[in-house]
N, CA and C of each residue as an Amber inpcrd file, in Angstrom:
protein
   399
 -40.5390000  60.8910000   6.4400000 -39.9490000  61.3160000   7.2220000
 -39.3560000  60.9110000   8.9350000 -40.4590000  60.1380000   9.2670000
 -40.7010000  59.6610000  10.6110000 -39.6360000  59.2970000  11.0410000
 -38.9400000  58.6870000   9.9980000 -37.5630000  57.7730000  10.7140000
 -36.6040000  58.6980000  10.8960000 -36.4910000  59.7780000   9.8000000
 -35.5950000  60.6050000  10.0400000 -35.4340000  61.2040000  11.4030000
 -36.4140000  62.0930000  11.3480000 -37.1040000  62.7370000  13.0820000
 -36.8240000  61.7600000  14.0020000 -37.0220000  60.5630000  14.2900000
 -36.9940000  59.9560000  15.3560000 -35.8380000  59.4410000  15.6040000
 -34.5290000  59.1460000  14.8940000 -33.2670000  59.1850000  15.4590000
 -32.5630000  60.5940000  15.6490000 -33.3990000  61.8650000  15.9890000
 -32.7200000  62.7880000  16.6260000 -32.9320000  62.9750000  17.6090000
 -33.7510000  62.0080000  18.7750000 -34.0680000  61.6670000  20.0760000
 -32.8340000  61.7960000  20.6980000 -32.7010000  61.7920000  21.5540000
 -31.3000000  61.9310000  22.1350000 -31.0390000  60.5280000  23.0270000
 -32.3270000  60.2220000  23.5320000 -31.7280000  58.7180000  24.0410000
 -31.2370000  58.0460000  23.4770000 -32.2080000  58.1600000  22.3330000
 -31.5570000  57.1640000  21.0340000 -30.0930000  57.2590000  20.0720000
 -29.2770000  58.1070000  20.7860000 -28.3700000  58.3710000  19.8070000
 -26.6380000  57.3210000  20.2450000 -26.6300000  57.4080000  21.0150000
 -25.8700000  55.9800000  21.1640000 -26.1080000  54.9280000  20.6620000
 -27.3500000  54.5660000  21.0820000 -27.8410000  53.3870000  20.8170000
 -27.7470000  52.6930000  19.0860000 -28.5020000  54.5760000  18.4100000
 -28.6690000  54.6030000  16.9610000 -27.1650000  54.7330000  16.2210000
 -25.8670000  54.6730000  16.7880000 -24.8410000  54.3640000  16.0320000
 -24.3080000  52.8040000  16.4800000 -24.7170000  52.1170000  17.5570000
 -24.9260000  50.7850000  17.1000000 -25.8380000  50.2590000  16.5910000
 -26.9670000  50.3040000  15.8150000 -28.1020000  50.6850000  15.4190000
 -26.7650000  50.3770000  13.4160000 -26.4280000  51.5670000  13.4270000
 -26.0170000  51.7430000  12.2050000 -24.5220000  51.5440000  12.0440000
 -23.8140000  50.8960000  12.8320000 -23.1960000  50.4810000  12.2280000
 -23.1360000  48.3070000  11.9140000 -23.8350000  48.0270000  12.7270000
 -24.6650000  46.9860000  12.6650000 -26.3350000  46.5440000  11.6310000
 -25.7750000  47.6190000  11.1630000 -27.1540000  47.9870000  10.3240000
 -28.7850000  47.3160000  10.6400000 -29.0910000  47.7720000  11.4740000
 -30.1950000  46.5680000  12.4660000 -31.5190000  48.2370000  12.5090000
 -32.5750000  47.3410000  12.6860000 -33.6830000  48.3910000  12.4730000
 -33.9420000  49.4500000  11.9260000 -34.2640000  50.5320000  12.8530000
 -34.2500000  51.6660000  11.5510000 -33.9670000  51.9010000  10.8830000
 -32.3490000  52.3530000  11.2470000 -30.8460000  52.2460000  10.1980000
 -30.8600000  51.4260000   9.6070000 -30.9550000  50.1490000   9.1120000
 -31.1820000  49.2330000   8.1980000 -32.7500000  50.2820000   7.7170000
 -34.1750000  50.8560000   7.7640000 -34.4120000  50.9350000   6.8070000
 -34.4340000  52.5490000   6.2460000 -33.8740000  52.9480000   7.4820000
 -33.1380000  54.3690000   6.9650000 -32.5930000  54.1180000   5.7240000
 -31.4550000  53.4680000   5.7240000 -30.4720000  53.2930000   4.6370000
 -31.4160000  52.6850000   3.1470000 -31.7980000  52.2330000   3.4350000
 -33.1150000  51.3520000   2.6140000 -33.7890000  52.4760000   1.4500000
 -34.3910000  53.0350000   2.4670000 -35.3260000  54.0740000   2.0810000
 -34.0680000  55.2310000   1.0740000 -33.1990000  55.8310000   1.5350000
 -32.2990000  56.6500000   1.3350000 -31.7100000  56.5530000  -0.3930000
 -31.3930000  54.5570000  -0.0110000 -31.4120000  54.2310000  -1.0060000
 -31.6790000  53.8450000  -2.3310000 -33.0100000  53.9960000  -1.7610000
 -34.3380000  53.5620000  -3.0250000 -34.4500000  55.1250000  -3.6480000
 -34.6610000  55.9560000  -3.0820000 -34.3380000  57.7620000  -3.3520000
 -33.2510000  58.4950000  -4.3000000 -32.4060000  57.2610000  -3.5660000
 -30.4120000  58.1090000  -4.6910000 -30.7550000  57.1170000  -6.3250000
 -31.5400000  55.9380000  -5.9870000 -31.4530000  55.3490000  -6.8620000
 -32.9790000  56.3090000  -8.2220000 -33.8350000  56.2940000  -7.8720000
 -35.1970000  57.5200000  -8.4440000 -34.7030000  58.3930000  -8.7810000
 -34.2620000  59.1800000  -8.0800000 -33.3520000  60.3640000  -8.7800000
 -32.1520000  59.9610000  -9.7270000 -31.8890000  59.3820000  -9.3350000
 -30.3160000  58.9950000 -10.6950000 -30.8130000  58.5720000 -11.7290000
 -32.2820000  57.7670000 -11.3530000 -32.3830000  56.9730000 -13.2110000
 -32.6610000  58.7030000 -13.8710000 -33.9270000  59.4390000 -12.9830000
 -34.4690000  60.2960000 -13.5760000 -33.3000000  61.4080000 -13.5870000
 -32.2330000  61.3840000 -13.6020000 -31.0960000  62.1750000 -13.9870000
 -30.4000000  61.8470000 -15.1450000 -30.2570000  60.3300000 -15.2710000
 -30.5840000  59.6070000 -16.3570000 -31.1540000  59.7430000 -17.9870000
 -31.8660000  60.0610000 -17.3770000 -33.0640000  59.9020000 -17.9170000
 -33.0230000  61.5300000 -19.0170000 -32.4940000  62.4100000 -18.3210000
 -33.0040000  63.7150000 -18.7270000 -31.2970000  64.3560000 -19.6320000
 -30.3370000  62.9670000 -19.5150000 -28.7310000  63.2760000 -19.6740000
 -29.1910000  62.7470000 -21.3200000 -30.0420000  61.7710000 -21.0730000
 -30.7010000  61.4600000 -23.5470000 -31.6280000  62.9230000 -23.3930000
 -32.0570000  63.2790000 -22.6970000 -32.7940000  64.0490000 -23.5230000
 -32.0180000  65.1620000 -24.1530000 -31.0720000  65.1900000 -22.8250000
 -30.8350000  66.9380000 -23.1730000 -29.9230000  66.5120000 -25.1870000
 -29.6410000  65.2780000 -24.9580000 -28.9620000  64.5320000 -25.9850000
 -29.2250000  64.8620000 -26.9520000 -30.6220000  64.3710000 -27.1730000
 -31.5860000  63.8360000 -27.8350000 -32.3360000  65.8330000 -28.3120000
 -32.7030000  65.9440000 -27.7890000 -34.0000000  67.3070000 -27.5940000
 -33.2580000  68.7820000 -28.1340000 -32.0000000  68.5760000 -26.7880000
 -31.5140000  69.8370000 -26.7020000 -32.4590000  70.8330000 -25.9180000
 -33.7490000  69.4300000 -25.6760000 -34.5030000  70.7280000 -24.5160000
 -33.6740000  70.8990000 -23.3300000 -34.2560000  72.7200000 -22.4080000
 -33.8920000  73.0190000 -21.0300000 -34.8180000  73.0180000 -19.9990000
 -34.5070000  72.9270000 -19.2810000 -34.9990000  73.2110000 -17.5410000
 -33.9340000  73.4370000 -16.9330000 -34.7680000  73.2220000 -15.0710000
 -33.4860000  74.0040000 -14.4180000 -32.6900000  72.0480000 -14.1790000
 -33.1160000  71.4310000 -14.1430000 -32.1220000  70.2860000 -14.2780000
 -31.2810000  69.9480000 -15.1820000 -32.0120000  70.1660000 -15.9580000
 -30.6950000  70.0360000 -17.4170000 -29.9670000  71.6330000 -17.3940000
 -30.7860000  72.4280000 -16.6220000 -29.1800000  72.9780000 -16.7530000
 -28.4350000  73.0870000 -15.3690000 -28.4710000  72.2960000 -14.4330000
 -27.5590000  72.4020000 -13.0360000 -26.7350000  71.1790000 -14.7660000
 -27.1870000  70.3270000 -14.7490000 -26.3250000  68.8340000 -15.4450000
 -25.3040000  69.8830000 -16.8210000 -25.8700000  71.1860000 -17.3150000
 -25.6610000  71.3420000 -18.2720000 -24.0190000  72.6630000 -17.5850000
 -24.5830000  72.7820000 -15.7590000 -23.3560000  73.5030000 -15.5220000
 -22.2580000  72.8960000 -15.1960000 -21.8760000  71.7400000 -15.2420000
 -20.7030000  70.6840000 -15.2700000 -20.5930000  69.8770000 -13.6930000
 -21.7830000  70.1370000 -13.0260000 -22.1760000  69.5820000 -11.9390000
 -22.0700000  68.0210000 -12.5660000 -21.6770000  66.9790000 -11.2650000
 -21.4790000  65.9560000 -11.0000000 -22.5750000  65.4040000 -10.7820000
 -22.8340000  63.8380000 -10.8070000 -24.2460000  63.5680000 -10.8130000
 -24.7120000  63.7340000  -9.4810000 -23.5820000  62.7840000  -8.7010000
 -24.4420000  63.0270000  -7.4430000 -24.3630000  64.8620000  -6.7320000
 -23.8790000  65.6050000  -6.8660000 -24.1440000  67.1380000  -6.6030000
 -25.5920000  67.4630000  -7.2820000 -25.9180000  66.6940000  -8.4080000
 -27.5050000  67.5420000  -8.9230000 -28.2990000  66.2160000  -8.1770000
 -28.1140000  65.1010000  -7.9600000 -29.4550000  64.5000000  -7.5630000
 -29.3460000  64.8780000  -6.0580000 -28.1610000  65.1270000  -5.6270000
 -28.5000000  66.3760000  -4.2760000 -29.2350000  67.5490000  -4.0920000
 -28.6940000  67.9300000  -5.3600000 -29.8220000  69.6680000  -5.4370000
 -30.6930000  69.1220000  -5.5830000 -31.3080000  67.3820000  -6.4120000
 -32.5350000  67.7190000  -6.0270000 -33.8460000  67.3270000  -5.8560000
 -33.2950000  66.4420000  -4.6590000 -33.4740000  65.7540000  -3.5030000
 -33.8150000  66.7920000  -2.7050000 -33.0140000  68.3670000  -2.3390000
 -33.6910000  69.4870000  -1.7540000 -34.3110000  70.1530000  -2.1620000
 -34.5500000  70.0800000  -3.5370000 -35.9110000  70.7860000  -4.1090000
 -37.1900000  69.8920000  -3.5470000 -37.0790000  69.3050000  -3.9190000
 -38.5910000  67.3280000  -3.5780000 -38.4860000  67.9780000  -2.1890000
 -38.0320000  68.0310000  -1.3310000 -37.5690000  68.1630000   0.6190000
 -38.8400000  69.9010000   0.6890000 -37.8370000  70.8790000   0.0460000
 -38.2170000  72.2520000   0.4500000 -39.6240000  72.1980000  -0.0710000
 -39.9790000  72.0370000  -1.8850000 -41.2180000  72.0470000  -2.0970000
 -42.1320000  71.0720000  -1.4450000 -42.4650000  70.2570000  -0.9780000
 -42.7630000  69.2280000  -0.2100000 -43.7900000  70.6670000   0.9000000
 -42.6130000  71.1570000   1.6070000 -42.8570000  71.4410000   3.7470000
 -43.2430000  73.6370000   2.8790000 -43.5530000  73.7550000   1.8140000
 -43.0270000  75.3880000   1.5670000 -44.8750000  75.2610000   1.1250000
 -45.2950000  73.8280000   0.0460000 -46.0720000  73.6800000  -0.2400000
 -47.2130000  73.5650000   0.9050000 -47.0110000  72.8350000   1.9500000
 -48.0180000  72.3750000   2.7650000 -47.9880000  73.6650000   3.6800000
 -47.2320000  74.2870000   3.9340000 -47.4470000  75.7560000   4.4030000
 -48.0030000  76.8930000   4.0520000 -47.8150000  76.4100000   2.6660000
 -48.6250000  77.8470000   1.3770000 -50.2730000  77.7100000   1.8010000
 -51.0690000  76.2110000   2.0170000 -51.5170000  75.6950000   1.5880000
 -52.6270000  75.5300000   2.6240000 -51.7780000  75.7640000   3.8870000
 -52.6120000  76.0620000   5.3390000 -52.5680000  77.3470000   5.5270000
 -52.1020000  78.6150000   4.7890000 -51.9820000  79.7550000   4.9590000
 -53.6010000  79.7830000   4.6350000 -53.8810000  79.4610000   3.0010000
 -54.0450000  79.2830000   2.1530000 -55.6880000  79.1370000   2.4090000
 -55.7190000  77.7520000   3.3680000 -57.4190000  77.6340000   3.7460000
 -57.6150000  78.1060000   5.2920000 -56.6630000  78.7480000   5.4700000
 -56.9210000  79.2630000   7.8850000 -57.7200000  80.9300000   6.8800000
 -57.2360000  81.7140000   5.3080000 -57.6930000  82.9730000   5.1940000
 -59.1770000  82.6700000   4.5850000 -58.6740000  81.9060000   3.5490000
 -60.2950000  81.5540000   3.4930000 -60.9810000  81.8550000   4.6080000
 -60.5450000  80.5020000   5.3100000 -61.8500000  80.2410000   6.2290000
 -62.3680000  81.9260000   7.2980000 -61.8150000  82.5180000   7.3970000
 -62.4560000  84.1740000   7.2460000 -63.3880000  84.8690000   6.9250000
 -62.7430000  84.7590000   5.4390000 -63.5200000  85.0830000   4.1830000
 -64.4530000  84.7440000   3.3040000 -65.9860000  84.1960000   4.3480000
 -67.4200000  83.0550000   3.5680000 -67.1080000  83.3470000   2.1880000
 -67.4450000  84.5120000   1.9680000 -67.5830000  84.9670000   0.9050000
 -66.9530000  84.8170000  -0.4600000 -65.3030000  85.2570000  -0.1280000
 -64.2080000  84.3950000  -0.9510000 -64.3330000  83.1980000  -1.0460000
 -64.4790000  82.1270000  -0.2990000 -64.2290000  80.9160000  -0.3560000
 -65.7600000  80.4590000  -0.9490000 -66.6490000  80.8070000  -1.1000000
 -67.5510000  80.0570000  -1.7830000 -67.3210000  80.5510000  -3.5460000
 -66.9800000  82.1500000  -3.3120000 -66.7910000  81.7120000  -4.5130000
 -65.6930000  81.4840000  -5.0760000 -64.6350000  80.9330000  -5.0060000
 -64.1660000  79.5840000  -5.3150000 -64.1070000  78.5230000  -5.0470000
 -65.4950000  77.8410000  -4.0000000 -65.6400000  76.5300000  -4.6550000
 -66.6650000  77.0490000  -5.5820000 -67.6590000  77.6450000  -6.1960000
 -68.4090000  78.0170000  -7.1540000 -67.7910000  77.5970000  -8.5910000
 -66.5370000  78.3390000  -8.8450000 -65.5030000  78.6430000  -9.7160000
 -64.6800000  77.0390000  -9.9630000 -64.7840000  76.2070000  -8.9110000
 -64.3810000  75.2090000  -8.9940000 -65.0020000  73.7740000  -9.3730000
 -66.3820000  74.2930000  -8.7780000 -67.3690000  73.2260000  -9.4770000
 -67.6630000  73.8770000 -10.9790000 -67.9310000  74.9520000 -11.5430000
 -68.2360000  75.1580000 -12.3770000 -66.8730000  74.9460000 -13.7510000
 -65.7340000  74.6450000 -13.5020000 -64.5080000  74.9710000 -14.1470000
 -64.7030000  72.9900000 -14.3690000 -65.1000000  72.1950000 -13.6820000
 -64.6860000  70.4810000 -13.2930000 -66.1850000  69.7260000 -14.0690000
 -67.7120000  70.8560000 -14.2670000 -68.6950000  70.4800000 -14.5540000
 -69.4440000  69.6140000 -13.0410000 -68.9880000  70.2160000 -11.9500000
 -69.2430000  69.6100000 -10.8130000 -69.1500000  68.1200000 -10.0210000
 -67.8470000  67.6180000 -10.9060000 -66.7590000  66.2640000 -10.7090000
 -66.8640000  67.3140000  -8.6480000 -66.2050000  66.1210000  -8.8750000
 -65.2870000  66.2340000  -6.4710000 -63.9540000  66.8450000  -6.9310000
 -63.7590000  66.4060000  -7.6080000 -62.1310000  66.4650000  -7.7240000
 -61.6030000  67.1970000  -9.2830000 -60.4560000  68.3750000  -8.1870000
 -60.1560000  68.7550000 -10.3000000 -58.2900000  68.4700000 -10.2880000
 -58.2190000  68.6090000 -11.6450000 -57.0890000  67.8930000 -11.7830000
 -55.8730000  69.5300000 -12.4300000 -54.5190000  68.8970000 -12.1680000
 -54.4080000  70.5550000 -13.2860000 -54.5840000  71.4390000 -13.8060000
 -55.3640000  70.5740000 -15.1470000 -55.5450000  71.1040000 -16.2850000
 -56.5020000  72.6930000 -15.4790000 -57.5890000  71.5670000 -14.5000000
 -58.6520000  72.7500000 -14.8000000 -57.8720000  73.7980000 -13.3560000
 -57.2300000  73.2920000 -12.5410000 -56.3710000  74.3210000 -11.3690000
 -56.1790000  75.4350000 -12.5880000 -55.3580000  74.9880000 -13.6370000
 -54.7110000  75.8040000 -14.4300000 -55.8380000  77.1250000 -15.3800000
 -57.2070000  76.8020000 -15.0950000 -58.2240000  77.6950000 -15.7780000
 -58.9270000  78.6510000 -15.1610000 -58.5470000  79.2350000 -13.7700000
 -59.4270000  79.2320000 -12.0680000 -58.5390000  80.7660000 -12.4000000
 -59.2950000  81.2940000 -11.4730000 -58.8300000  82.9400000 -12.1220000
 -57.6920000  83.3780000 -10.9660000
């Protein structure tokens, strides 16, 4: 994301247009990154289409595909979900840790439960987290 936010600096706006036209520096990196993201999400969409044809399974992405949206619209929606999820998750975790820091007794309960679920290992996995209260 630093490439995209760096492009928003006003003093570089005119220069950025030249870089974009000539496909140089940060504009070249940004274009390559966007193309990589688009191709990765397009692969996911194609895999989901095959799964829809074979299984008839249903999830949010398959609902978008079943709604008759074109692949580009579905791709852009998936990217929006990913970006929104990243931001909201970081905000939620920040609030969680801030709230826990003010309640040492509850913080200790969370830590104790985490250690008891995964037999004292330092890291938790998703299955361990699902077992927590």
